[in-house]
C-alpha positions in Angstrom: 129.4 7.0 286.9 126.9 4.3 286.1 126.8 1.1 284.1 124.4 1.1 281.2 122.4 -1.8 282.5 120.5 1.1 284.1 120.1 2.9 280.9 116.6 3.4 279.4 114.9 0.9 277.2 115.4 3.3 274.3 119.2 2.8 274.7 118.8 -1.0 274.2 116.7 -0.5 271.1 119.0 2.2 269.5 122.4 1.1 270.5 123.6 -1.8 272.7 121.9 -4.6 274.8 121.4 -3.3 278.3 122.8 -6.5 279.9 126.4 -6.0 278.6 126.7 -2.5 280.1 126.6 -3.7 283.7 130.3 -4.6 283.6 131.4 -1.8 281.3 130.0 1.3 283.0 132.1 3.9 284.8 131.1 2.6 288.2 128.1 1.5 290.2 126.8 3.3 293.3 124.7 1.9 296.1 121.5 3.2 294.7 121.9 1.1 291.5 123.0 -2.2 293.0 119.6 -3.9 292.8 119.4 -3.3 289.0 122.9 -4.7 288.4 122.6 -7.8 290.6 119.8 -9.2 288.7 122.2 -11.3 286.6 125.8 -11.9 285.9 127.9 -10.6 283.1 130.1 -12.6 280.6 132.9 -10.2 281.6 133.2 -11.8 285.0 133.8 -15.3 283.5 137.3 -14.7 282.1 140.3 -16.1 284.0 142.9 -14.2 282.0 145.9 -12.8 283.8 145.9 -9.0 283.8 148.5 -6.6 282.6 147.5 -3.0 283.4 144.6 -2.9 285.9 142.4 0.2 285.9 139.7 1.4 288.3 138.1 4.7 289.2 136.8 6.4 292.3 135.4 9.7 293.3 137.0 10.2 296.7 140.6 11.3 297.5 140.7 9.4 300.7 139.6 6.2 299.0 142.1 6.8 296.2 144.9 6.9 298.9 143.5 3.8 300.5 143.4 1.9 297.2 146.9 2.8 296.3 148.2 1.9 299.7 146.4 -1.5 299.6 147.8 -2.2 296.1 151.3 -1.7 297.4 150.8 -3.6 300.6 149.3 -6.5 298.7 152.4 -6.5 296.4 150.4 -5.8 293.3 152.8 -3.0 292.6 156.3 -2.4 294.0 155.6 1.1 295.3 153.1 4.0 295.1 155.3 5.5 292.4 154.3 2.6 290.2 150.6 3.4 290.5 149.3 6.1 288.1 146.6 8.4 289.5 144.8 10.7 287.0 142.0 13.3 287.3 139.3 12.6 284.8 135.7 13.4 284.0 133.4 10.5 283.2 130.4 11.0 280.9 127.5 8.5 280.8 123.8 8.4 280.1 121.3 8.2 283.0 118.0 10.0 282.4 120.0 12.3 280.2 123.7 13.0 279.8 125.5 13.0 283.1 129.1 13.6 284.1 131.1 13.1 287.2 134.7 14.1 288.3 136.6 11.0 289.1 140.1 9.7 289.8 141.5 6.9 287.6 143.9 4.5 289.2 146.0 2.2 287.1 149.1 0.0 287.5 150.9 -2.9 285.9 151.0 -6.3 287.6 151.8 -10.0 286.9 149.1 -11.3 289.2 145.9 -12.8 287.8 143.1 -10.4 287.1 140.9 -12.0 289.7 143.4 -11.5 292.5 143.8 -7.8 291.6 140.1 -7.4 291.3 139.5 -8.8 294.8 142.3 -6.7 296.4 140.8 -3.5 294.9 137.2 -4.4 295.6 138.0 -5.1 299.3 138.8 -1.4 300.0 136.8 0.4 297.2 133.9 2.7 298.2 131.7 1.8 295.2 129.4 -1.3 295.7 130.4 -2.5 292.2 133.5 -0.5 291.0 134.7 -0.5 287.5 137.8 -2.7 287.4 139.2 -3.7 283.9 142.3 -5.0 282.3 143.5 -6.0 278.8 142.4 -9.5 277.8 144.9 -12.1 276.7 142.8 -12.8 273.6 139.9 -11.5 271.6 136.7 -10.8 273.6 133.3 -9.2 273.1 134.3 -6.2 275.3 136.6 -3.4 274.2 138.3 -0.3 275.5 139.1 2.5 273.0 141.5 5.4 273.5 141.4 8.5 271.3 144.5 10.7 271.7 143.8 14.4 271.1 140.1 14.1 271.5 138.2 16.8 273.3 135.9 16.8 276.3 133.0 17.6 274.0 133.9 14.5 272.0 133.6 12.4 275.2 130.2 13.9 276.0 129.0 13.2 272.5 130.1 9.5 272.6 128.2 9.1 275.9 125.2 10.9 274.5 125.2 8.5 271.5 124.9 5.6 273.9 127.2 3.6 271.8 129.7 3.6 274.7 128.8 2.7 278.3 131.1 5.4 279.5 133.5 8.0 278.0 136.3 9.4 280.2 138.1 12.6 279.5 141.7 13.0 280.7 142.9 16.6 280.1 146.4 17.2 278.8 149.1 17.2 281.5 152.9 17.1 281.8 153.3 17.4 278.1 150.9 14.6 277.3 147.9 15.2 275.1 144.3 14.9 276.2 142.8 11.4 275.8 139.3 10.1 275.7 138.9 6.5 276.9 135.7 4.6 276.3 134.2 1.2 277.0 131.9 -0.7 274.7 131.3 -4.0 272.9 132.4 -5.3 269.5 129.3 -4.6 267.6 129.6 -0.9 268.4 133.2 -0.5 267.3 132.5 0.4 263.6 129.7 2.9 264.7 132.1 4.6 267.1 134.8 4.7 264.5 132.5 6.6 262.1 131.4 8.9 264.9 134.9 9.8 265.8 135.9 10.5 262.2 132.9 12.9 262.1 134.5 14.8 264.9 137.9 15.1 263.2 139.2 13.0 260.3 142.6 12.9 261.9 141.4 11.2 265.1 142.1 7.5 265.6 140.7 5.0 268.1 143.2 2.5 269.5 141.3 -0.6 270.6 142.1 -3.1 273.3 140.0 -6.2 274.2 139.3 -6.2 278.0 138.1 -8.3 280.9 136.3 -6.8 283.9 134.5 -7.5 287.1 130.8 -8.2 287.2 
């Protein structure tokens, strides 16, 4: 995936400020580092302790390495406590793009900054997406839509109201879920867009902190 700091100028005019998307995108590959490192993000300034830490990668070997390092660093008691999900990430980069990825998440009592540094030290992305629930209200939000479709995820990314929309298919009796990341000002617009998909769909919002 890609953070929306690299989105087009049209995105900034129509939807959200480009600067805020750098910390909200699906991930950041080496080719886009120069664009991101032009300035910091308010997301990196929070010192809140994390609860459920979430990151993504696109490589199975890296997934195993991250999970092993999480356990060895005592962020989780065992690999069984780390959830690994296959997802598809939708984002806008010279048109609608999508990438297969693996989402890794786990619960921990350590501060967010500690977990962030542990994951970053073995991650293959130059600037990986690493997020966690915030302890209070923030400008940055994660939404989850239970029962939404992959087409819904694609449309939310296409609208450029969300930096990234991730689709997790139904599995083990659990329904499909679309997860997205955005900022406060986009929340009501996304709510309306989701209701246009299906009036029964509901977005569960969580304020988040993340890495820069």
